C-alpha positions as CSV (number, residue, x, y, z in Angstrom):
1,M,62.5,5.9,-25.5
2,T,65.0,4.7,-23.0
3,K,64.5,1.6,-20.8
4,S,64.2,3.7,-17.6
5,R,61.5,5.9,-19.2
6,V,59.6,2.7,-20.2
7,Q,59.8,1.4,-16.6
8,A,58.6,4.7,-15.2
9,K,55.6,4.8,-17.6
10,A,54.8,1.2,-16.6
11,V,54.8,2.2,-12.9
12,D,52.6,5.2,-13.6
13,T,50.1,3.1,-15.5
14,S,50.0,0.6,-12.7
15,K,49.4,3.3,-10.1
16,L,46.6,4.8,-12.3
17,R,45.0,1.4,-12.7
18,N,45.1,0.7,-8.9
19,F,43.7,4.2,-8.3
20,V,40.8,3.6,-10.7
21,V,40.1,0.1,-9.4
22,G,40.2,1.3,-5.8
23,H,37.7,4.1,-6.5
24,V,35.4,1.8,-8.5
25,I,35.3,-0.7,-5.6
26,G,34.8,2.1,-3.1
27,L,31.8,3.5,-5.1
28,A,30.4,0.0,-5.4
29,V,30.6,-0.5,-1.6
30,I,28.9,2.9,-1.0
31,F,26.1,2.3,-3.5
32,G,25.6,-1.2,-2.2
33,A,25.3,0.2,1.4
34,M,22.9,2.8,0.2
35,S,20.8,0.2,-1.6
36,L,20.8,-2.0,1.5
37,R,19.7,0.8,3.7
38,A,16.9,1.6,1.2
39,D,15.8,-2.0,1.3
40,E,15.9,-2.0,5.1
41,A,13.8,1.2,5.2
42,I,10.9,-0.5,3.4
43,T,8.2,-1.9,5.7
44,K,6.5,-5.0,4.5
45,T,3.5,-6.0,6.6
46,H,0.1,-7.5,6.7
47,G,-1.5,-4.4,8.3
48,F,-1.0,-0.7,9.1
49,N,-1.0,1.2,12.4
50,F,0.3,4.7,12.4
51,F,0.4,4.7,16.2
52,G,2.5,1.6,16.9
53,E,2.6,-2.2,16.7
54,L,-0.2,-4.3,15.3
55,K,-2.1,-6.5,17.8
56,Y,-2.5,-9.5,15.5
57,P,0.3,-11.4,13.8
58,A,0.3,-12.2,10.1
59,D,-1.0,-15.7,10.7
60,Y,-3.9,-14.8,13.0
61,K,-7.0,-17.0,12.5
62,H,-9.7,-14.7,13.8
63,L,-10.2,-11.5,15.8
64,D,-10.4,-11.9,19.5
65,Y,-14.0,-10.6,19.7
66,V,-15.2,-12.9,16.9
67,N,-16.5,-16.4,17.6
68,P,-15.5,-18.6,14.6
69,D,-17.9,-21.3,15.7
70,A,-20.9,-19.0,15.9
71,P,-24.1,-20.4,14.3
72,K,-24.6,-19.4,10.6
73,G,-27.8,-18.0,9.2
74,G,-30.6,-16.2,11.0
75,E,-31.5,-12.5,11.0
76,I,-30.1,-9.3,12.6
77,S,-31.8,-6.0,13.2
78,I,-29.9,-2.8,13.8
79,W,-31.6,0.5,14.5
80,T,-30.5,3.8,13.1
81,M,-31.9,7.3,13.0
82,G,-33.0,9.1,9.8
83,T,-34.4,7.9,6.5
84,F,-32.9,6.7,3.2
85,D,-33.9,6.4,-0.4
86,S,-31.0,4.4,-1.8
87,F,-28.9,1.3,-1.1
88,N,-26.0,2.7,-3.0
89,P,-23.5,4.2,-0.5
90,Y,-21.7,6.1,-3.2
91,T,-24.6,7.8,-4.8
92,R,-24.4,11.5,-5.5
93,K,-28.2,11.9,-5.1
94,G,-30.3,11.0,-2.1
95,R,-29.4,9.4,1.1
96,A,-28.0,5.9,1.5
97,G,-29.3,3.5,4.0
98,A,-27.4,2.5,7.1
99,L,-24.8,-0.3,6.5
100,A,-25.3,0.1,2.7
101,S,-21.6,-0.2,2.3
102,A,-21.4,-3.6,4.1
103,P,-21.4,-5.7,0.9
104,F,-18.4,-3.8,-0.5
105,E,-14.9,-5.0,0.4
106,S,-11.7,-2.9,0.4
107,L,-8.0,-3.5,0.3
108,L,-7.8,-2.9,4.1
109,E,-10.3,-3.2,6.9
110,G,-10.2,-1.9,10.4
111,T,-10.9,-3.7,13.7
112,S,-13.0,-2.9,16.7
113,D,-10.4,-3.5,19.4
114,E,-7.6,-1.3,18.1
115,V,-7.2,2.4,17.3
116,G,-6.0,3.5,13.9
117,T,-5.3,-0.1,12.7
118,S,-6.2,-1.7,9.3
119,Y,-5.4,-5.2,8.2
120,G,-5.3,-6.6,4.7
121,L,-8.7,-7.8,3.3
122,L,-8.5,-7.8,-0.5
123,A,-4.8,-7.0,0.0
124,E,-2.7,-9.8,1.5
125,T,0.3,-7.5,2.3
126,L,1.4,-3.9,1.8
127,E,4.8,-2.2,1.7
128,Y,5.8,1.4,2.2
129,P,9.0,3.4,2.9
130,E,9.8,5.1,6.1
131,D,8.5,8.5,4.9
132,Q,5.3,6.8,3.7
133,S,5.5,8.7,0.4
134,W,3.9,5.7,-1.4
135,V,2.4,2.3,-0.7
136,I,2.2,-0.9,-2.7
137,F,-0.6,-3.3,-2.1
138,H,-0.1,-7.0,-2.9
139,M,-3.6,-8.3,-3.5
140,R,-4.8,-11.8,-2.6
141,P,-4.8,-14.0,-5.7
142,E,-7.9,-15.8,-4.4
143,A,-10.0,-12.6,-4.1
144,R,-13.1,-12.8,-6.2
145,F,-16.1,-10.8,-7.2
146,S,-19.6,-12.3,-6.5
147,D,-19.7,-13.8,-10.0
148,G,-16.4,-15.6,-9.3
149,T,-14.1,-13.5,-11.5
150,P,-10.7,-12.5,-10.0
151,V,-10.3,-9.0,-8.4
152,T,-7.2,-7.5,-10.0
153,A,-5.0,-4.4,-9.6
154,E,-6.7,-3.1,-12.8
155,D,-10.1,-3.3,-11.1
156,V,-8.7,-1.3,-8.2
157,A,-7.3,1.3,-10.5
158,F,-10.5,1.5,-12.4
159,T,-12.5,2.0,-9.2
160,Y,-10.1,4.7,-8.1
161,E,-10.5,6.6,-11.4
162,L,-14.3,6.2,-11.3
163,F,-14.5,7.7,-7.8
164,L,-12.1,10.4,-8.7
165,N,-14.0,11.4,-11.9
166,E,-17.6,10.6,-11.1
167,G,-17.8,10.1,-7.4
168,L,-18.8,12.3,-4.5
169,A,-17.3,15.7,-4.6
170,S,-16.0,15.4,-1.0
171,Y,-14.3,12.1,-1.9
172,R,-12.8,13.6,-5.0
173,A,-11.5,16.6,-3.1
174,I,-9.7,14.3,-0.5
175,L,-8.1,12.1,-3.2
176,G,-7.0,15.1,-5.1
177,Q,-5.1,16.4,-2.1
178,I,-3.5,13.1,-1.1
179,V,-2.8,11.0,-4.2
180,T,-0.4,12.1,-6.9
181,G,-0.4,8.9,-8.9
182,V,-1.6,5.3,-9.3
183,E,0.5,2.7,-11.0
184,I,-0.4,-0.9,-11.8
185,L,2.7,-3.0,-11.2
186,G,1.3,-6.4,-12.0
187,P,-2.0,-8.4,-12.0
188,H,-2.1,-8.2,-8.2
189,R,0.1,-5.3,-7.3
190,I,-0.9,-1.6,-7.3
191,K,1.1,1.5,-6.1
192,Y,-0.2,4.8,-4.8
193,S,2.1,7.8,-4.6
194,F,1.2,10.6,-2.1
195,A,1.7,14.3,-2.1
196,D,4.5,15.7,0.1
197,D,2.0,17.4,2.4
198,A,-0.4,14.5,2.6
199,S,-1.3,13.3,6.1
200,R,0.9,10.3,6.9
201,R,-1.6,9.1,9.4
202,D,-4.5,9.0,6.9
203,A,-3.0,8.5,3.4
204,I,-2.6,4.7,3.5
205,P,-5.9,3.9,5.2
206,I,-7.8,6.2,2.8
207,V,-6.5,4.5,-0.4
208,G,-6.9,1.1,1.3
């Protein structure tokens, strides 16, 4: 091989190397930008409102219509129409009494001074993508059952499966249409994935 051919080969190899390096860098920039956009599209919040902004900030102390200094104790009477034969609001037999679900807490809880709004109760925060195809709940580590044991993502998943398999037929039908999967991501993190045709207004509040 002559000296000129060796030089030509060296030049060609250098051009090829520059071409490959340039494309690798370009792909890295593209995928990095895609990843950044994906991260930016994830909403991380302390509450959910399909219609707009939340009224209360993440560090709110109490709802505007609640008196934090109200006297503790006493009795309250609330009237209702009809009869009941059970204090189990999830029973498949009989009729539950009014406010029978009051002792049970959920991941999210609505307010009386906003429309379509839910704030974290057992859940401290939640995150979801722009298309709301899934939601991840980050539960409060301090959440406890009445006996003092921690409430975990495993407990939430167990409750979901129990309602799905043994709960009210109407509840089972709704879940079957909306939820496509439940995944435990950690001791206090649980993810729900939704069907493509699930209502984006109702999906997150229903599983919350």
